C-alpha positions in Angstrom: 143.0 90.3 58.3 140.1 88.2 59.6 138.3 89.5 62.6 135.8 88.1 65.0 133.0 89.8 66.8 132.0 89.0 70.4 129.3 89.9 72.9 130.1 89.1 76.5 127.4 89.2 79.2 127.9 88.9 82.9 124.7 87.3 84.2 123.6 89.1 87.4 120.9 87.3 89.4 118.9 88.7 92.3 120.7 86.4 94.8 124.2 86.0 93.3 126.4 87.2 90.5 129.9 86.5 89.3 132.4 87.9 91.7 135.6 86.6 90.0 135.4 89.2 87.1 133.4 92.4 86.4 132.8 94.3 83.1 136.3 95.9 83.2 138.0 92.6 83.9 136.2 90.9 81.0 137.1 93.8 78.6 140.7 93.9 79.8 141.2 90.2 79.4 139.7 90.3 75.9 141.2 93.6 74.5 143.8 94.9 77.1 141.8 98.0 77.9 143.7 99.0 81.1 146.3 101.1 79.4 148.2 98.3 77.7 149.3 96.0 80.5 146.3 93.7 79.9 146.7 91.8 83.2 143.9 90.2 85.1 143.9 89.1 88.7 141.8 86.0 89.0 141.6 83.0 91.3 144.6 84.1 93.3 146.8 84.4 90.2 147.7 87.0 87.6 147.5 86.6 83.8 148.9 89.1 81.4 148.1 89.6 77.7 144.7 89.8 76.1 142.9 87.2 74.0 143.1 89.6 71.0 146.9 89.9 71.6 147.2 86.1 71.6 145.2 85.8 68.3 147.2 88.5 66.6 150.5 87.1 67.8 149.8 83.5 66.9 148.3 84.2 63.5 151.1 86.6 62.5 148.6 89.4 62.4 146.1 87.6 60.3 143.3 87.3 62.9 141.9 89.7 65.5 139.1 90.3 68.0 138.9 94.1 67.7 137.2 95.9 70.5 135.2 97.9 67.9 133.4 94.6 67.1 132.7 93.6 70.7 130.6 94.6 73.7 130.6 93.7 77.4 127.4 94.1 79.3 126.1 93.1 82.8 122.6 91.6 82.3 120.1 91.8 85.2 118.4 88.4 85.0 115.5 89.5 87.2 115.3 86.3 89.2 117.3 84.0 91.5 120.1 81.9 90.0 119.0 78.4 88.9 119.4 75.6 91.3 118.3 72.6 89.2 119.8 70.2 86.8 122.5 71.8 84.8 121.7 70.2 81.4 118.0 70.9 81.7 118.4 74.6 82.4 121.2 75.8 80.1 119.2 76.5 77.0 116.5 78.4 78.9 119.0 80.5 80.9 120.8 81.5 77.7 117.5 82.3 75.9 116.5 84.5 78.9 119.9 86.2 78.8 119.3 87.1 75.1 115.8 88.5 75.9 117.1 90.5 78.9 120.1 91.9 76.9 117.7 93.1 74.1 115.3 94.7 76.6 118.0 96.3 78.8 120.6 97.4 76.2 118.9 97.1 72.8 121.5 94.5 71.9 120.5 92.1 69.1 122.5 89.1 70.3 121.8 87.2 67.1 123.9 89.8 65.3 127.1 88.6 67.1 128.7 85.4 65.8 130.4 84.7 69.1 128.7 85.1 72.5 130.0 84.3 76.0 128.2 84.3 79.3 129.9 84.7 82.7 127.8 83.0 85.3 128.1 82.8 89.1 130.0 80.0 90.8 126.6 78.9 92.2 125.0 78.0 88.9 122.6 75.0 89.3 124.4 71.7 89.9 126.9 72.4 87.1 130.2 70.8 88.0 132.2 72.3 85.1 134.3 75.4 85.1 133.3 76.2 81.5 131.1 74.9 78.7 131.3 75.6 75.0 129.1 75.0 71.9 131.2 75.3 68.8 129.8 74.3 65.4 129.8 75.2 61.8 126.0 75.5 61.5 125.5 77.9 64.4 127.4 80.5 66.3 129.8 79.4 69.0 129.2 80.4 72.6 130.9 79.7 75.9 129.5 79.7 79.4 131.6 79.5 82.5 133.3 80.7 85.4 136.1 82.0 83.2 134.8 81.4 79.7 138.0 82.8 78.2 139.7 79.4 78.5 137.2 77.6 76.2 136.8 80.3 73.6 140.0 79.6 71.7 138.6 77.5 68.9 139.3 77.5 65.2 136.6 78.9 63.0 135.0 76.5 60.5 136.7 76.5 57.1 
């Protein structure tokens, strides 16, 4: 079985943080950690089944995102949320999130091939609901208001 590792961070700013999903919600959506029902209430709806379940089911058991290979953390960014140009600030915000995760949790983010960042609804002038970088030469990551939706990509062959 092929398996994928994942580090999820919820970016908490001094003035705003994601309100649509907390640590438990992220873990439940990824691995179904709420006793098996794996249902998430989000944006006025209810979604059941975890991402790991979907990968296992759709690959006939050949692929998985095991919880033993993942971690969910809430990172205190130590500053107000960005308000500027979305494209100009993305790399800097993600680099800061890496530094803060290492300092606060001892997490070497470079050791995870897949990383996702849950950001507040008020995140610069970003008009998107999610953003993904997927490539064969560097690890994939997603940023968004519900990054789960953009994470389902095929690994490089």
